[in-house]
GUKOLZA-649355 format. One record per residue (C-alpha): residue in one letter; x, y, z. Coordinates in steps of 0.001 Angstrom, whole numbers, plus 524288, in hexadecimal, padded with zeros to 5 digits. Layout:
aXYZ;...
***
This chain:
m484C048C9FBFA6E;s48AB3499BFBF789;t484234A4C8BF035;i48A914AFCCBE8CB;t480D74BACFBE6E3;a47FA94C338BDAF1;r483DE4D13EBD9EA;p479C14DB57BDE95;d4755A4E003BD119;y46FFC4D283BCE4E;w465284D4A9BD830;r460BA4E0D5BD130;d45DF74D90FBC4D8;h458ED4CC23BCA25;s44F294C8BFBD4B5;e4544A4BAF9BD68F;p4628A4B691BD694;t466DC4ABD3BCD60;s46E0E4A080BD38A;v4792E49A1CBCC10;r47EAA48E10BD284;i48D5048D5CBD0EC;p493CE48251BD884;s49F2B48561BE17D;f4AC9448023BDDF1;v4AAC94756ABE81F;q49DFD4715FBE1BE;l4A423471FFBD444;g4AF534699BBD941;r4A5E845F7EBDE70;r49EF445F0DBD15F;a4AB7245ECEBC97E;a4B2B0454A6BD1C0;p4AA97448F3BCD01;q4AC0744DAABBEF4;i4BAC244F08BC06D;l4BB924417ABC66C;e4B28D43B57BBC67;g4B6E144309BB086;v4C578444F1BB2E5;l4CC2043D53BBDB9;i4C5EC42FFCBBB87;p4C71F42FF7BAC96;l4D5044353DBAD75;g4D8CA42A87BB705;l4D25642004BAEC3;f4D8DF4252BBA286;l4E68C42547BA87A;i4E4DB417BCBAE76;a4DFB6411FCBA1C4;m4EA8C4186CB99E2;h4F4EC4132FBA32F;f4F01F4051ABA318;a4E961403ACB95D8;g4EDD340EBBB8CF5;i4E81641B00B8744;w4DCCE4152DB7F7F;p4D69840DD4B8AEA;a4D87C41A30B92E8;i4D0D2421F5B88D7;a4C5F3417D2B8924;v4C5B041806B9801;g4C4A7426D6B983F;l4B964426C9B8E9B;g4B2B141BB6B95EE;w4B365422EBBA2DD;e4AD3D42F1AB9CED;a4A204426F2B9795;v49FF842057BA4C3;a4A01942D5EBAC1A;i495DC433B3BA350;t48D5F42774BA2B4;r48D7142677BB17D;r489094349ABB2C8;v47E09432A5BA906;l479404260EBAF77;t4796D42C14BBD0D;g4728D4386ABB893;r47E2A4412DBBB66;r4806E44CFBBB2C5;v48AEA44BF0BA858;s491E645907BA886;g49571460B7B9C73;i4A3D245F0DB9FA4;m4A25F45040BA02A;i49B1E45005B9335;v4A58E45831B8C7D;g4B04C44FBEB9266;a4A9B74432CB8E1E;l4A7EE44801B802B;m4B61B44C32B7F57;l4BB1B43F4FB84F5;t4B28043723B7BFA;t4B6EC43EBBB7000;r4C55943DB9B731F;s4C44D42F37B7690;i4BD3242BB3B69FE;l4C68B43394B6191;s4D2AF42E02B6807;l4CDC442001B672A;a4C9BC4220BB58FD;t4D6CA427D6B5506;g4DF4041F88B5DF8;s4E63742BD3B6275;t4E86242EE7B70CF;f4EC8743C90B6CD4;v4DEAD43EEDB67F1;y4D97C43AD3B7546;f4E2134443BB7CCF;a4E0EA44F1BB72CA;q4D22344E62B7289;p4D045455E1B7F62;i4D7C746115B794D;l4CE13461BCB6E2E;g4C30F45F85B77DB;a4C75946AD0B8084;a4C86F4739AB74A5;l4BAF646F81B6FE1;v4B4E0471DCB7D3A;a4BB4747F48B7D81;l4B5F0481C7B6FE1;a4A87F47D3AB747D;f4A8DD48777B7F48;l4AC06491EEB7546;l4A17248D5FB6BE1;s4979148CF6B76F4;v49A8149B3FB7989;i4985749E78B6B2C;a48B92496CEB6B71;g486F849E1EB7778;q4864E491BAB7FB1;p492B149215B8803;l496D9484ADB8CC9;a49A8248A55B99FC;r48BFE48AB8B9CF6;r48A9547C18B9A89;f495FD4789DBA34D;a491D94822CBADE5;t484F047B13BAF7E;d48C6D46E83BB265;y490FD4745EBBF39;c4873247E85BC39A;f478E64823FBC253;i4768748E42BB9FE;p4684F49203BB72B;d464B8493DDBA8F5;h461034A215BAAF9;v46EAA4A494BB058;h4749649E87BA428;d46BF74A7B4B9C39;d4725E4B374BA2A8;e47AD94B9C8B9822;r485984BC5BBA20D;v485ED4ADF2BA5DB;h486234AA25B9787;s491834B378B956A;f498AB4AD19BA0B7;m4968449F9EB9AD2;v49C014A499B8DED;r4A8584A9C0B9464;c4A9C749D58B9C62;s4A8744950AB9018;i4B32D49D04B8996;m4BBE149AB3B9570;w4B9A248BFBB946B;a4BCC748C7EB85ED;v4C9EC492C7B88FF;v4CC774886AB936C;g4C91B47DAFB89BA;f4D27548293B7F68;a4DD3A48405B89AA;n4DAA84761CB8E21;a4DBE747120B8032;a4E8AB4785AB7DD5;i4EF48473D2B8A66;t4EA8A465DCB888D;l4F0634657AB7AE3;w4FD6F469C8B8065;l4FCD145F34B8AEA;l4F975454BDB80F1;l504EF45844B783E;s50EE1459B9B832A;q50BB544FD5B8DE8;s50B0344117B8FAE;t4FDBF43A69B8F76;t4FCAB438A3B9E32;t5016544671BA115;f4F82144BD1B96D5;i4EC65444D9B9CC1;m4EF4F44991BAA85;a4F2AC45779BA656;k4E6E94584BB9D54;t4DDC045406BA83A;l4E36B45E00BB1A7;l4E306468A2BA755;s4D4E4465B8BA3FA;w4D05D46726BB1EE;v4D8804733CBB49B;l4D2804797FBA88B;f4C527474F2BAD1D;l4C514477DBBBBB0;g4CBCB48507BBA13;p4C1E748A9BBB065;v4B6A448468BB7F9;t4BB0648B77BC450;m4BC634981EBBCC5;s4AF114962ABB66B;v4A834493CCBC36C;i4AE1D49FECBC9CD;w4AB864A808BBDA8;f49D784A33BBBC9E;r49A824A560BCB08;r49F824B35DBCA99;s498634B5F9BBDE2;m48B534B131BC34F;v48CA54BA32BCF0B;r4904A4C588BC621;f484BA4C2A4BBD3D;g47B6D4C347BC8BE;h478974B4E2BCB53;l4796B4AE4ABD881;v483D74A3B9BD952;t481584982ABE249;a489E548C80BE51C;
***
């Protein structure tokens, strides 16, 4: 376990240091790997196999079925269902129902574009409401005491981080729309998956580094 101590002026204002547990990148990788396998690689493989042998509509059903199985298994085994998994499941269910109801595969592939834009909008609205979504997602990966969240400087960080994720979401939506209109179905699926994780892992890495440095600057101990 490594400890990053606070700047000296913290000790003049506080008798006891506050410990914020931020996982290392290795720990984050270990936590994220099962989610990537369960939430991306397996459903992507099942979708492509089903589309190749049975067509697009069975592939859509298989993708939706896998998501239901994954969440149900977590609930039955008492494992926590992360905020990211909940958002992903809601988006997949919505796009599957709409595409099956309309009989349009374009609706299915276009839905993530709308979903990404809506998630980005949700981040912006959460900032306006004073309840930045970055706080909710941060607690999925690290322990942050309530009194640390109440620190105005930490709240300000969460606001700025939420704005960053909103920008990322809108960029994701714009690039995905271009891919959908310019690429074949198989190429679109592969490129969209890669794009999604690049635009996820990159900002996550930036957020972790930014948050760690901010906590030290604000006078909190950082442990991992």
